[in-house]
Backbone as CSV, one residue per row, in Angstrom:
resi,resn,N_x,N_y,N_z,CA_x,CA_y,CA_z,C_x,C_y,C_z
1,MET,-94.332,-27.792,-90.933,-93.424,-27.401,-89.866,-91.942,-27.817,-90.253
2,ALA,-91.067,-26.920,-90.063,-89.654,-27.134,-90.431,-89.021,-28.100,-89.484
3,LYS,-88.231,-29.069,-90.001,-87.578,-30.085,-89.158,-86.399,-29.442,-88.552
4,ASN,-86.008,-29.917,-87.328,-84.972,-29.293,-86.584,-83.619,-30.070,-86.642
5,TYR,-83.507,-30.870,-87.820,-82.266,-31.557,-88.031,-82.061,-31.729,-89.433
6,LEU,-80.778,-32.004,-89.843,-80.435,-32.221,-91.186,-80.311,-33.722,-91.511
7,ALA,-80.834,-34.060,-92.637,-80.708,-35.457,-93.156,-79.286,-35.706,-93.566
8,PRO,-78.845,-36.963,-93.651,-77.414,-37.300,-93.921,-76.929,-36.628,-95.193
9,ASN,-77.698,-36.558,-96.258,-77.240,-35.865,-97.484,-77.150,-34.375,-97.302
10,GLU,-77.838,-33.824,-96.381,-77.796,-32.411,-96.058,-76.576,-32.079,-95.218
11,ILE,-76.244,-33.109,-94.300,-75.110,-32.973,-93.509,-73.851,-32.874,-94.397
12,LEU,-73.881,-33.706,-95.456,-72.759,-33.682,-96.437,-72.512,-32.365,-96.980
13,ASP,-73.587,-31.707,-97.460,-73.487,-30.354,-98.040,-72.976,-29.350,-97.008
14,TYR,-73.488,-29.425,-95.787,-73.189,-28.609,-94.624,-71.646,-28.749,-94.358
15,THR,-71.227,-30.009,-94.356,-69.747,-30.230,-94.009,-68.814,-29.803,-95.217
16,ILE,-69.286,-29.926,-96.342,-68.486,-29.344,-97.484,-68.315,-27.794,-97.377
17,GLU,-69.450,-27.146,-97.067,-69.391,-25.678,-96.926,-68.498,-25.280,-95.729
18,GLY,-68.628,-26.126,-94.634,-67.816,-25.808,-93.403,-66.374,-26.024,-93.729
19,GLY,-65.987,-27.137,-94.463,-64.578,-27.328,-94.790,-64.000,-26.254,-95.608
20,GLN,-64.767,-25.786,-96.603,-64.205,-24.664,-97.337,-63.990,-23.439,-96.527
21,ALA,-64.931,-23.111,-95.613,-64.704,-21.996,-94.712,-63.485,-22.216,-93.825
22,LYS,-63.294,-23.380,-93.214,-62.166,-23.633,-92.379,-60.828,-23.382,-93.088
23,VAL,-60.744,-23.775,-94.395,-59.477,-23.632,-95.141,-59.204,-22.213,-95.486
24,ASN,-60.237,-21.476,-95.698,-60.126,-20.015,-96.089,-59.791,-19.043,-95.104
25,ARG,-59.535,-19.452,-93.841,-59.138,-18.517,-92.839,-57.611,-18.253,-92.846
26,THR,-57.195,-17.241,-92.099,-55.742,-17.004,-91.940,-55.076,-18.137,-91.190
27,ALA,-53.859,-18.266,-91.348,-53.118,-19.351,-90.613,-53.195,-19.115,-89.144
28,MET,-53.075,-17.866,-88.703,-53.076,-17.518,-87.310,-54.429,-17.771,-86.644
29,ALA,-55.521,-17.471,-87.348,-56.828,-17.770,-86.853,-57.028,-19.302,-86.661
30,VAL,-56.552,-20.097,-87.654,-56.676,-21.537,-87.626,-55.807,-22.043,-86.353
31,PHE,-54.609,-21.488,-86.179,-53.702,-21.934,-85.149,-54.303,-21.632,-83.784
32,LEU,-54.841,-20.471,-83.593,-55.350,-20.097,-82.322,-56.644,-20.918,-81.987
33,MET,-57.449,-21.182,-82.944,-58.586,-21.989,-82.742,-58.179,-23.402,-82.441
34,ALA,-56.998,-23.936,-82.965,-56.562,-25.219,-82.661,-56.024,-25.258,-81.254
35,VAL,-55.363,-24.163,-80.791,-54.908,-24.089,-79.396,-56.062,-24.229,-78.444
36,MET,-57.142,-23.562,-78.741,-58.360,-23.622,-77.925,-58.877,-25.038,-77.849
37,ALA,-58.956,-25.716,-79.004,-59.432,-27.146,-79.087,-58.499,-28.069,-78.292
38,GLY,-57.188,-27.891,-78.405,-56.284,-28.689,-77.608,-56.485,-28.534,-76.193
39,MET,-56.662,-27.352,-75.666,-56.990,-27.045,-74.226,-58.292,-27.740,-73.856
40,TYR,-59.322,-27.618,-74.665,-60.642,-28.135,-74.326,-60.529,-29.695,-74.236
41,VAL,-59.931,-30.400,-75.172,-59.740,-31.810,-75.070,-59.005,-32.247,-73.822
42,ALA,-57.909,-31.413,-73.575,-57.131,-31.709,-72.324,-57.863,-31.636,-71.043
43,LEU,-58.776,-30.555,-71.045,-59.653,-30.397,-69.900,-60.571,-31.582,-69.688
44,GLY,-61.033,-32.105,-70.810,-61.855,-33.347,-70.748,-61.087,-34.518,-70.099
45,GLY,-59.841,-34.612,-70.552,-58.940,-35.648,-70.060,-58.612,-35.490,-68.581
46,LEU,-58.416,-34.178,-68.265,-58.053,-33.905,-66.779,-59.277,-34.295,-65.848
47,ALA,-60.441,-33.804,-66.314,-61.621,-34.006,-65.498,-61.910,-35.507,-65.345
48,SER,-61.887,-36.223,-66.533,-62.277,-37.617,-66.502,-61.253,-38.485,-65.764
49,SER,-59.940,-38.168,-65.841,-58.971,-38.815,-65.065,-59.090,-38.604,-63.608
50,THR,-59.383,-37.397,-63.163,-59.693,-37.059,-61.805,-60.894,-37.885,-61.307
51,ALA,-61.828,-38.057,-62.069,-63.059,-38.814,-61.660,-62.818,-40.209,-61.530
52,ALA,-62.012,-40.839,-62.440,-61.898,-42.313,-62.517,-60.607,-42.893,-61.863
53,HIS,-59.635,-42.057,-61.379,-58.421,-42.542,-61.052,-58.438,-43.521,-59.823
54,ALA,-59.389,-43.363,-58.955,-59.405,-44.145,-57.675,-60.403,-45.334,-57.819
55,ILE,-61.000,-45.537,-58.911,-61.944,-46.686,-59.102,-61.221,-47.952,-59.499
56,ALA,-61.264,-49.003,-58.629,-60.537,-50.238,-58.904,-61.054,-51.027,-60.008
57,ASP,-62.362,-51.107,-60.176,-62.997,-51.894,-61.274,-62.717,-51.156,-62.587
58,LYS,-61.980,-51.759,-63.512,-61.624,-51.135,-64.782,-62.823,-50.750,-65.647
59,GLY,-63.853,-51.641,-65.575,-64.982,-51.413,-66.373,-65.827,-50.203,-65.878
60,VAL,-65.894,-50.071,-64.517,-66.615,-48.930,-63.972,-65.800,-47.594,-64.228
61,ALA,-64.481,-47.767,-64.090,-63.671,-46.556,-64.410,-63.706,-46.125,-65.788
62,LYS,-63.889,-46.994,-66.677,-64.042,-46.502,-68.118,-65.488,-45.897,-68.289
63,LEU,-66.475,-46.397,-67.632,-67.806,-45.793,-67.737,-67.723,-44.415,-67.150
64,VAL,-67.057,-44.158,-66.087,-66.938,-42.862,-65.469,-66.180,-41.920,-66.449
65,THR,-65.068,-42.445,-66.991,-64.264,-41.714,-67.918,-65.190,-41.306,-69.164
66,GLY,-65.927,-42.216,-69.644,-66.775,-41.962,-70.806,-67.818,-40.904,-70.438
67,ALA,-68.351,-40.856,-69.257,-69.376,-39.932,-68.867,-68.912,-38.498,-68.784
68,VAL,-67.568,-38.323,-68.448,-66.968,-36.958,-68.195,-66.198,-36.497,-69.420
69,PHE,-65.480,-37.271,-70.108,-64.595,-36.881,-71.201,-65.275,-36.114,-72.310
70,PRO,-66.506,-36.392,-72.653,-67.201,-35.722,-73.737,-67.307,-34.192,-73.618
71,ILE,-67.123,-33.651,-72.484,-67.159,-32.234,-72.254,-66.167,-31.502,-73.143
72,GLY,-65.056,-32.180,-73.441,-64.061,-31.617,-74.340,-64.598,-31.335,-75.675
73,LEU,-65.193,-32.353,-76.302,-65.767,-32.105,-77.655,-66.857,-31.127,-77.647
74,MET,-67.655,-31.125,-76.599,-68.798,-30.135,-76.564,-68.218,-28.741,-76.488
75,PHE,-67.101,-28.561,-75.764,-66.474,-27.217,-75.729,-66.048,-26.860,-77.131
76,VAL,-65.454,-27.821,-77.858,-64.911,-27.544,-79.200,-65.989,-27.103,-80.210
77,VAL,-67.083,-27.976,-80.229,-68.106,-27.735,-81.276,-68.995,-26.498,-80.886
78,LEU,-69.300,-26.348,-79.668,-70.215,-25.277,-79.234,-69.500,-23.939,-79.014
79,ASN,-68.298,-23.959,-78.472,-67.564,-22.744,-78.233,-66.765,-22.339,-79.297
80,GLY,-66.411,-23.275,-80.249,-65.537,-23.021,-81.446,-64.191,-23.533,-81.122
81,GLY,-63.634,-24.281,-82.041,-62.233,-24.778,-81.927,-61.939,-25.719,-83.180
82,ASP,-60.759,-25.866,-83.414,-60.249,-26.646,-84.525,-59.518,-27.893,-84.001
83,LEU,-60.112,-29.046,-84.246,-59.528,-30.303,-83.758,-59.036,-31.194,-84.847
84,PHE,-57.839,-31.631,-84.811,-57.255,-32.480,-85.891,-58.215,-33.519,-86.349
85,THR,-58.772,-34.278,-85.408,-59.611,-35.372,-85.803,-60.802,-34.980,-86.624
86,GLY,-61.492,-33.865,-86.137,-62.652,-33.407,-86.841,-62.365,-32.799,-88.150
87,ASN,-61.214,-32.136,-88.252,-60.823,-31.381,-89.453,-60.416,-32.304,-90.543
88,CYS,-60.261,-33.644,-90.259,-60.069,-34.606,-91.359,-61.292,-34.663,-92.299
89,LEU,-62.409,-34.147,-91.746,-63.650,-34.071,-92.680,-63.526,-33.008,-93.697
90,ILE,-62.551,-32.194,-93.703,-62.237,-31.290,-94.753,-61.956,-32.026,-96.063
91,VAL,-61.722,-33.300,-95.979,-61.556,-34.120,-97.111,-62.751,-33.892,-98.089
92,LEU,-63.895,-33.653,-97.556,-65.126,-33.526,-98.299,-65.081,-32.293,-99.265
93,SER,-64.720,-31.207,-98.759,-64.602,-29.962,-99.516,-63.475,-30.118,-100.522
94,THR,-62.430,-30.999,-100.229,-61.319,-31.182,-101.077,-61.776,-32.032,-102.298
95,LEU,-62.568,-33.107,-101.932,-63.086,-33.917,-103.070,-64.008,-33.147,-104.001
96,GLU,-64.737,-32.139,-103.463,-65.632,-31.283,-104.296,-64.853,-30.164,-105.002
97,LYS,-63.483,-30.148,-104.784,-62.639,-29.267,-105.406,-62.978,-27.751,-104.971
98,ARG,-63.399,-27.606,-103.749,-63.695,-26.306,-103.147,-62.251,-25.731,-102.609
99,ASN,-61.322,-26.653,-102.455,-59.973,-26.194,-101.939,-58.974,-27.173,-102.525
100,LYS,-57.788,-26.703,-102.520,-56.670,-27.597,-103.005,-56.253,-28.686,-101.955
101,VAL,-55.775,-29.833,-102.455,-55.202,-30.823,-101.594,-54.223,-30.246,-100.598
102,SER,-53.318,-29.381,-101.169,-52.237,-28.823,-100.330,-52.856,-27.997,-99.240
103,ASP,-53.989,-27.267,-99.514,-54.610,-26.471,-98.467,-55.160,-27.327,-97.324
104,PHE,-55.711,-28.569,-97.721,-56.210,-29.487,-96.787,-55.127,-29.952,-95.815
105,PHE,-54.004,-30.342,-96.424,-52.916,-30.824,-95.451,-52.202,-29.718,-94.697
106,LYS,-52.211,-28.423,-95.338,-51.632,-27.371,-94.598,-52.553,-27.033,-93.383
107,ASN,-53.848,-27.100,-93.529,-54.775,-26.824,-92.438,-54.581,-27.931,-91.221
108,LEU,-54.426,-29.241,-91.670,-54.237,-30.219,-90.710,-52.893,-30.116,-89.942
109,ALA,-51.867,-29.635,-90.619,-50.576,-29.463,-89.988,-50.680,-28.357,-88.981
110,ILE,-51.250,-27.269,-89.349,-51.375,-26.065,-88.436,-52.232,-26.476,-87.218
111,VAL,-53.353,-27.199,-87.489,-54.313,-27.583,-86.357,-53.570,-28.541,-85.430
112,LEU,-52.857,-29.469,-85.969,-52.152,-30.468,-85.114,-51.152,-29.700,-84.262
113,ALA,-50.433,-28.831,-84.786,-49.516,-27.999,-83.978,-50.170,-27.246,-82.884
114,GLY,-51.253,-26.538,-83.159,-52.032,-25.834,-82.252,-52.656,-26.661,-81.199
115,ASN,-53.130,-27.807,-81.587,-53.716,-28.818,-80.610,-52.669,-29.190,-79.583
116,CYS,-51.471,-29.441,-80.118,-50.337,-29.841,-79.349,-50.017,-28.762,-78.251
117,VAL,-49.955,-27.559,-78.625,-49.636,-26.408,-77.747,-50.744,-26.358,-76.663
118,GLY,-51.997,-26.405,-77.082,-53.028,-26.302,-76.142,-53.102,-27.456,-75.066
119,ALA,-52.991,-28.644,-75.562,-52.968,-29.774,-74.674,-51.782,-29.739,-73.760
120,PHE,-50.542,-29.393,-74.285,-49.392,-29.392,-73.405,-49.510,-28.288,-72.359
121,PHE,-50.107,-27.180,-72.663,-50.302,-26.104,-71.761,-51.164,-26.550,-70.545
122,ILE,-52.262,-27.298,-70.798,-53.051,-27.686,-69.721,-52.244,-28.773,-68.930
123,ALA,-51.501,-29.662,-69.567,-50.664,-30.704,-68.814,-49.650,-29.939,-67.915
124,PHE,-49.004,-28.826,-68.459,-48.152,-28.100,-67.703,-48.733,-27.419,-66.495
125,LEU,-49.937,-26.920,-66.679,-50.553,-26.250,-65.553,-50.935,-27.194,-64.467
126,GLN,-51.453,-28.377,-64.907,-51.771,-29.427,-63.917,-50.575,-29.927,-63.133
127,ALA,-49.471,-30.042,-63.911,-48.127,-30.583,-63.253,-47.762,-29.558,-62.189
128,ASN,-48.120,-28.331,-62.214,-47.695,-27.275,-61.205,-48.803,-27.018,-60.139
129,THR,-49.698,-28.040,-60.025,-50.588,-27.965,-58.894,-50.339,-29.216,-58.029
130,GLY,-51.235,-29.377,-56.968,-51.052,-30.571,-56.098,-51.957,-31.604,-56.477
131,LEU,-52.513,-31.699,-57.620,-53.649,-32.666,-58.007,-53.070,-34.023,-58.001
132,PHE,-51.777,-34.237,-58.441,-51.253,-35.634,-58.606,-51.023,-36.290,-57.189
133,ARG,-50.976,-35.459,-56.118,-50.915,-36.122,-54.797,-52.194,-36.632,-54.379
134,MET,-53.238,-36.357,-55.025,-54.604,-36.948,-54.650,-54.562,-38.436,-54.465
135,SER,-55.304,-38.872,-53.520,-55.460,-40.290,-53.074,-54.083,-40.862,-52.691
136,ASP,-53.284,-40.064,-51.967,-52.005,-40.514,-51.563,-51.052,-40.918,-52.714
137,GLY,-51.100,-40.197,-53.845,-50.310,-40.538,-54.940,-50.982,-41.483,-55.986
138,GLY,-52.226,-41.837,-55.586,-52.966,-42.734,-56.527,-53.194,-42.073,-57.934
139,PHE,-53.442,-40.814,-57.889,-53.652,-40.070,-59.116,-52.369,-40.124,-60.034
140,ALA,-51.249,-39.881,-59.387,-49.939,-39.896,-60.097,-49.737,-41.333,-60.673
141,ALA,-50.033,-42.378,-59.921,-49.858,-43.761,-60.445,-50.769,-43.984,-61.574
142,TYR,-52.034,-43.579,-61.498,-52.930,-43.678,-62.618,-52.465,-43.030,-63.843
143,ALA,-51.951,-41.789,-63.700,-51.609,-41.003,-64.899,-50.322,-41.608,-65.401
144,LEU,-49.363,-42.013,-64.585,-48.152,-42.673,-65.106,-48.449,-43.962,-65.903
145,LYS,-49.322,-44.802,-65.357,-49.615,-46.043,-66.037,-50.300,-45.787,-67.406
146,THR,-51.204,-44.788,-67.385,-51.817,-44.421,-68.678,-50.779,-43.966,-69.699
147,ALA,-49.885,-43.077,-69.269,-48.827,-42.615,-70.231,-47.891,-43.691,-70.728
148,ILE,-47.416,-44.533,-69.742,-46.543,-45.601,-70.038,-47.192,-46.559,-71.115
149,SER,-48.443,-46.913,-70.895,-49.085,-47.860,-71.867,-49.147,-47.159,-73.237
150,LYS,-49.367,-45.926,-73.328,-49.603,-45.234,-74.596,-48.221,-45.041,-75.305
151,ALA,-47.123,-44.870,-74.531,-45.750,-44.732,-75.097,-45.204,-46.019,-75.517
152,ASN,-45.822,-47.088,-75.234,-45.261,-48.476,-75.561,-46.214,-49.315,-76.456
153,LEU,-47.176,-48.723,-77.115,-48.030,-49.463,-77.991,-47.370,-49.936,-79.214
154,PRO,-47.589,-51.189,-79.613,-47.102,-51.639,-80.883,-47.622,-50.783,-82.000
155,PHE,-46.931,-50.655,-83.117,-47.313,-49.681,-84.142,-48.648,-50.045,-84.727
156,THR,-48.830,-51.311,-85.119,-50.055,-51.728,-85.736,-51.297,-51.573,-84.814
157,GLU,-51.082,-51.992,-83.542,-52.111,-51.775,-82.582,-52.528,-50.323,-82.368
158,ALA,-51.521,-49.444,-82.287,-51.811,-47.941,-82.199,-52.531,-47.513,-83.403
159,LEU,-52.138,-47.954,-84.554,-52.731,-47.459,-85.803,-54.175,-47.952,-85.911
160,CYS,-54.489,-49.135,-85.575,-55.861,-49.589,-85.660,-56.795,-48.985,-84.563
161,LEU,-56.194,-48.825,-83.423,-57.023,-48.122,-82.326,-57.254,-46.745,-82.703
162,ALA,-56.422,-46.080,-83.387,-56.572,-44.659,-83.786,-57.625,-44.610,-84.989
163,ILE,-57.656,-45.570,-85.882,-58.638,-45.601,-86.938,-59.965,-45.677,-86.271
164,ILE,-60.137,-46.660,-85.288,-61.368,-46.905,-84.592,-61.871,-45.558,-83.927
165,CYS,-60.886,-44.837,-83.303,-61.106,-43.668,-82.642,-61.834,-42.618,-83.505
166,ASN,-61.239,-42.373,-84.626,-61.787,-41.298,-85.540,-63.006,-41.646,-86.294
167,ILE,-63.280,-43.044,-86.401,-64.582,-43.335,-86.882,-65.659,-42.955,-85.852
168,PHE,-65.390,-43.256,-84.590,-66.280,-42.816,-83.533,-66.461,-41.263,-83.481
169,VAL,-65.295,-40.551,-83.511,-65.372,-39.100,-83.338,-66.090,-38.427,-84.489
170,CYS,-65.587,-38.775,-85.741,-66.223,-38.159,-86.964,-67.673,-38.563,-87.175
171,ALA,-68.094,-39.769,-86.831,-69.433,-40.133,-86.777,-70.200,-39.358,-85.837
172,GLY,-69.632,-39.055,-84.658,-70.247,-38.173,-83.643,-70.426,-36.757,-84.109
173,ILE,-69.369,-36.228,-84.675,-69.413,-34.794,-85.226,-70.416,-34.730,-86.303
174,TRP,-70.488,-35.789,-87.173,-71.498,-35.809,-88.269,-72.954,-35.678,-87.599
175,MET,-73.208,-36.448,-86.469,-74.485,-36.303,-85.835,-74.622,-34.896,-85.229
176,MET,-73.622,-34.424,-84.732,-73.769,-33.029,-84.061,-74.112,-31.994,-85.190
177,TYR,-73.494,-32.164,-86.311,-73.871,-31.299,-87.465,-75.380,-31.411,-87.886
178,SER,-75.897,-32.557,-87.614,-77.306,-32.758,-88.050,-78.198,-31.938,-87.201
179,ALA,-77.874,-31.721,-85.941,-78.814,-31.005,-85.036,-78.746,-29.495,-85.226
180,LYS,-79.851,-28.883,-85.199,-79.965,-27.387,-85.343,-80.078,-26.697,-84.030
181,ASP,-80.166,-27.410,-82.928,-80.347,-26.808,-81.628,-79.201,-27.319,-80.661
182,VAL,-78.924,-26.627,-79.641,-77.843,-26.929,-78.738,-78.007,-28.209,-77.995
183,THR,-79.293,-28.508,-77.682,-79.654,-29.724,-76.954,-79.339,-30.958,-77.776
184,GLY,-79.742,-30.862,-79.040,-79.524,-31.918,-79.975,-77.961,-32.205,-80.239
185,LYS,-77.270,-31.120,-80.293,-75.778,-31.218,-80.582,-75.138,-31.952,-79.321
186,ILE,-75.566,-31.478,-78.082,-75.040,-32.068,-76.890,-75.289,-33.529,-76.786
187,LEU,-76.569,-33.899,-77.006,-76.896,-35.353,-76.981,-76.196,-36.231,-78.029
188,ALA,-76.026,-35.659,-79.201,-75.345,-36.445,-80.281,-73.889,-36.551,-80.000
189,GLY,-73.325,-35.496,-79.484,-71.867,-35.517,-79.097,-71.611,-36.347,-77.858
190,PHE,-72.405,-36.334,-76.909,-72.120,-37.058,-75.671,-72.152,-38.519,-75.889
191,PHE,-73.074,-39.085,-76.495,-73.142,-40.561,-76.607,-72.063,-41.077,-77.543
192,SER,-71.672,-40.436,-78.535,-70.688,-40.904,-79.508,-69.326,-40.789,-78.752
193,ILE,-69.007,-39.725,-78.105,-67.719,-39.623,-77.422,-67.609,-40.499,-76.111
194,PHE,-68.789,-40.638,-75.538,-68.950,-41.641,-74.376,-68.456,-43.038,-74.869
195,ALA,-68.978,-43.462,-76.061,-68.594,-44.754,-76.559,-67.073,-44.771,-76.971
196,PHE,-66.617,-43.760,-77.570,-65.163,-43.681,-77.871,-64.315,-43.784,-76.636
197,ALA,-64.649,-43.041,-75.626,-63.803,-42.926,-74.419,-63.719,-44.226,-73.662
198,ILE,-64.826,-45.080,-73.675,-64.759,-46.366,-73.057,-64.246,-47.498,-73.871
199,SER,-64.011,-47.183,-75.154,-63.508,-48.241,-76.126,-62.051,-48.508,-75.954
200,GLY,-61.304,-47.578,-75.399,-59.870,-47.722,-75.404,-59.171,-47.262,-76.631
201,ALA,-59.902,-46.606,-77.530,-59.274,-46.153,-78.850,-58.272,-45.007,-78.591
202,GLU,-57.412,-44.765,-79.523,-56.368,-43.695,-79.400,-56.735,-42.420,-80.101
203,HIS,-56.633,-41.279,-79.401,-56.928,-39.996,-80.007,-55.662,-39.166,-79.849
204,ILE,-55.111,-38.661,-80.946,-53.829,-37.999,-80.862,-53.794,-36.799,-79.977
205,VAL,-54.874,-35.984,-80.054,-54.909,-34.764,-79.227,-55.033,-35.098,-77.741
206,ALA,-55.837,-36.065,-77.431,-55.957,-36.476,-75.980,-54.600,-37.024,-75.489
207,ASN,-53.898,-37.734,-76.387,-52.620,-38.273,-76.007,-51.549,-37.149,-75.770
208,MET,-51.737,-36.063,-76.486,-50.857,-34.883,-76.290,-51.018,-34.273,-74.944
209,TYR,-52.028,-34.719,-74.207,-52.217,-34.346,-72.768,-51.785,-35.502,-71.952
210,TYR,-52.191,-36.713,-72.203,-51.992,-37.833,-71.252,-50.468,-38.165,-71.106
211,VAL,-49.756,-38.181,-72.252,-48.357,-38.569,-72.171,-47.453,-37.480,-71.556
212,PRO,-47.579,-36.171,-71.904,-46.839,-35.138,-71.187,-47.133,-35.142,-69.738
213,VAL,-48.329,-35.360,-69.319,-48.630,-35.412,-67.898,-47.773,-36.537,-67.212
214,GLY,-47.720,-37.643,-67.888,-46.816,-38.764,-67.305,-45.430,-38.415,-67.240
215,ILE,-44.899,-37.672,-68.258,-43.515,-37.285,-68.217,-43.186,-36.262,-67.195
216,PHE,-44.180,-35.331,-67.049,-44.036,-34.395,-65.942,-43.932,-35.115,-64.596
217,ILE,-44.761,-36.062,-64.338,-44.692,-36.804,-63.059,-43.513,-37.514,-62.931
218,LYS,-43.022,-38.225,-63.995,-41.809,-38.984,-63.991,-40.625,-38.103,-63.557
219,ASN,-40.626,-36.864,-63.904,-39.510,-35.983,-63.622,-39.624,-35.289,-62.211
220,ASN,-40.633,-35.779,-61.393,-40.821,-35.281,-60.092,-40.641,-36.409,-59.102
221,PRO,-39.518,-36.509,-58.483,-39.028,-37.675,-57.562,-40.110,-37.994,-56.534
222,GLU,-40.635,-36.862,-55.952,-41.675,-37.059,-54.857,-42.909,-37.818,-55.399
223,LEU,-43.375,-37.420,-56.606,-44.569,-38.040,-57.160,-44.274,-39.486,-57.617
224,VAL,-43.053,-39.694,-58.122,-42.632,-41.068,-58.532,-42.677,-41.983,-57.232
225,GLN,-42.163,-41.499,-56.188,-42.210,-42.294,-54.965,-43.515,-42.640,-54.452
226,LEU,-44.377,-41.580,-54.506,-45.714,-41.800,-54.067,-46.548,-42.706,-54.950
227,SER,-46.174,-42.740,-56.240,-46.940,-43.596,-57.167,-46.611,-45.073,-57.093
228,GLY,-45.391,-45.323,-56.681,-44.993,-46.777,-56.533,-44.814,-47.451,-57.801
229,VAL,-44.730,-46.734,-58.946,-44.471,-47.349,-60.273,-42.971,-47.768,-60.379
230,ALA,-42.696,-49.016,-60.899,-41.400,-49.472,-60.975,-40.451,-48.702,-61.874
231,ALA,-39.189,-48.563,-61.512,-38.281,-47.779,-62.285,-38.127,-48.328,-63.774
232,GLU,-38.139,-49.620,-63.930,-37.983,-50.095,-65.329,-39.119,-49.713,-66.293
233,LYS,-40.258,-49.578,-65.619,-41.402,-49.176,-66.505,-41.235,-47.633,-66.810
234,LEU,-40.769,-46.808,-65.811,-40.564,-45.429,-66.028,-39.578,-45.137,-67.162
235,ASP,-38.611,-46.033,-67.293,-37.518,-45.819,-68.298,-38.045,-45.845,-69.644
236,THR,-39.209,-46.495,-69.901,-39.772,-46.557,-71.256,-40.648,-45.348,-71.603
237,LEU,-40.901,-44.554,-70.562,-41.720,-43.345,-70.833,-40.781,-42.158,-71.202
238,THR,-40.596,-42.045,-72.536,-39.679,-41.004,-73.083,-40.389,-40.299,-74.233
239,TRP,-39.927,-39.080,-74.577,-40.466,-38.387,-75.662,-40.260,-39.126,-76.901
240,GLY,-39.056,-39.854,-77.049,-38.788,-40.562,-78.240,-39.813,-41.746,-78.468
241,ASN,-40.018,-42.535,-77.348,-41.048,-43.590,-77.494,-42.427,-43.053,-77.752
242,PHE,-42.740,-41.895,-77.142,-44.069,-41.262,-77.466,-44.262,-40.960,-78.949
243,PHE,-43.235,-40.334,-79.441,-43.316,-39.949,-80.840,-43.316,-41.164,-81.778
244,THR,-42.484,-42.186,-81.556,-42.349,-43.234,-82.471,-43.506,-44.270,-82.341
245,ASN,-43.899,-44.536,-81.094,-44.886,-45.527,-80.836,-46.367,-45.021,-80.734
246,ASN,-46.442,-43.768,-80.691,-47.806,-43.189,-80.524,-48.194,-42.098,-81.489
247,VAL,-47.367,-41.022,-81.490,-47.672,-39.884,-82.326,-47.782,-40.161,-83.744
248,ILE,-46.819,-40.973,-84.346,-46.809,-41.245,-85.737,-48.006,-42.212,-86.097
249,PRO,-48.151,-43.389,-85.410,-49.258,-44.212,-85.831,-50.623,-43.678,-85.491
250,VAL,-50.791,-43.002,-84.407,-52.079,-42.452,-83.969,-52.528,-41.335,-84.842
251,THR,-51.592,-40.470,-85.257,-51.913,-39.450,-86.165,-52.367,-40.008,-87.496
252,LEU,-51.619,-40.904,-88.012,-51.971,-41.544,-89.215,-53.356,-42.243,-89.163
253,GLY,-53.519,-43.038,-88.081,-54.728,-43.778,-87.918,-55.955,-42.847,-87.789
254,ASN,-55.822,-41.740,-87.040,-56.949,-40.807,-86.874,-57.313,-40.263,-88.210
255,PHE,-56.226,-39.888,-89.060,-56.494,-39.391,-90.394,-57.252,-40.375,-91.213
256,ILE,-56.857,-41.614,-91.212,-57.561,-42.715,-92.007,-58.953,-42.821,-91.579
257,GLY,-59.197,-42.881,-90.165,-60.574,-43.006,-89.680,-61.504,-41.941,-90.091
258,GLY,-61.039,-40.615,-90.020,-61.810,-39.514,-90.474,-62.113,-39.457,-91.943
259,VAL,-61.044,-39.814,-92.750,-61.215,-39.889,-94.193,-62.229,-40.992,-94.560
260,ILE,-62.203,-42.116,-93.839,-63.177,-43.119,-94.121,-64.634,-42.576,-94.060
261,ILE,-64.967,-41.904,-92.953,-66.271,-41.325,-92.825,-66.605,-40.399,-93.977
262,GLY,-65.676,-39.422,-94.249,-65.952,-38.460,-95.202,-66.059,-39.096,-96.604
263,VAL,-65.134,-39.949,-96.993,-65.188,-40.584,-98.393,-66.373,-41.462,-98.586
264,MET,-66.765,-42.140,-97.509,-67.997,-43.117,-97.687,-69.164,-42.233,-97.959
265,TYR,-69.423,-41.193,-97.181,-70.640,-40.421,-97.385,-70.622,-39.636,-98.729
266,TYR,-69.428,-39.206,-99.129,-69.288,-38.548,-100.436,-69.641,-39.516,-101.532
267,LEU,-69.111,-40.698,-101.517,-69.430,-41.704,-102.547,-70.925,-42.072,-102.557
268,ILE,-71.522,-42.204,-101.391,-72.941,-42.552,-101.307,-73.831,-41.504,-101.876
269,PHE,-73.532,-40.210,-101.527,-74.571,-39.196,-101.898,-74.049,-38.280,-103.142
270,LYS,-72.817,-38.347,-103.482,-72.369,-37.623,-104.586,-72.047,-38.456,-105.836
271,LYS,-71.855,-39.716,-105.597,-71.457,-40.608,-106.746,-72.537,-41.629,-107.078
272,PHE,-73.097,-42.228,-106.035,-73.928,-43.440,-106.266,-75.442,-43.203,-105.854
273,THR,-75.790,-41.944,-105.739,-77.203,-41.616,-105.443,-77.750,-40.839,-106.634
274,LYS,-78.770,-41.339,-107.272,-79.367,-40.666,-108.439,-80.037,-39.379,-108.031
275,PRO,-79.997,-38.181,-108.725,-80.647,-37.056,-108.472,-82.142,-37.306,-108.464
276,ALA,-82.903,-36.592,-107.598,-84.401,-36.800,-107.580,-84.944,-36.227,-108.914
277,GLN,-85.901,-36.951,-109.390,-86.503,-36.538,-110.768,-87.613,-35.499,-110.463
């Protein structure tokens, strides 16, 4: 009877083939798939924030966030999409010399740009609804506090949280690749992203939704008044702070975390495992 999953060494070969295929597409195809992935992750953020914003207990709020947020990755993997964090695993096809190093980084750059467009689009749409007035402005306060904290992270803290994030995410994607059926992929993806979401780790594409949402709220005087967030805190929520304190370290950290997963399995199965006799 054929098994319905791939063993870790088989996942490696599958990921190498997949990485080569990802790199060999047109730039526009990559970009549009990345826009879709950015939208999907942002939808996960939107839904999980809506579910958790009014929960006073932070532990329970994180559990609720973790239970809802994984829908974003499920959309990406099952519907199709290119996510910066997952595409870091293209390092495997690069190590196998199936594609050039320059092609690897070109793919990541296009994907990051597309992810940004998709996530920002969902943030823009949400900002033009009445959702942030929910709970008498409680939703606006929750979203603002989330954005402010992300825009003011110390560099090293953001970097380390981002490395942790993509170890979670790429380990989860690795498990999803192992499953040959939809149910298996959903279960593998749910629990890994559930753990990431409650950990407090930093995901660059998710942040491309969370921080713009906060800036949109900041620029709406009615929502600022409803939120009750102090003006001095709002002053720190800027595009400049977001880029310097979050985008740079989190992008770098996510890259490192994904490469750690890829390189470790490459070394294990391609360099330090003897071929079967």
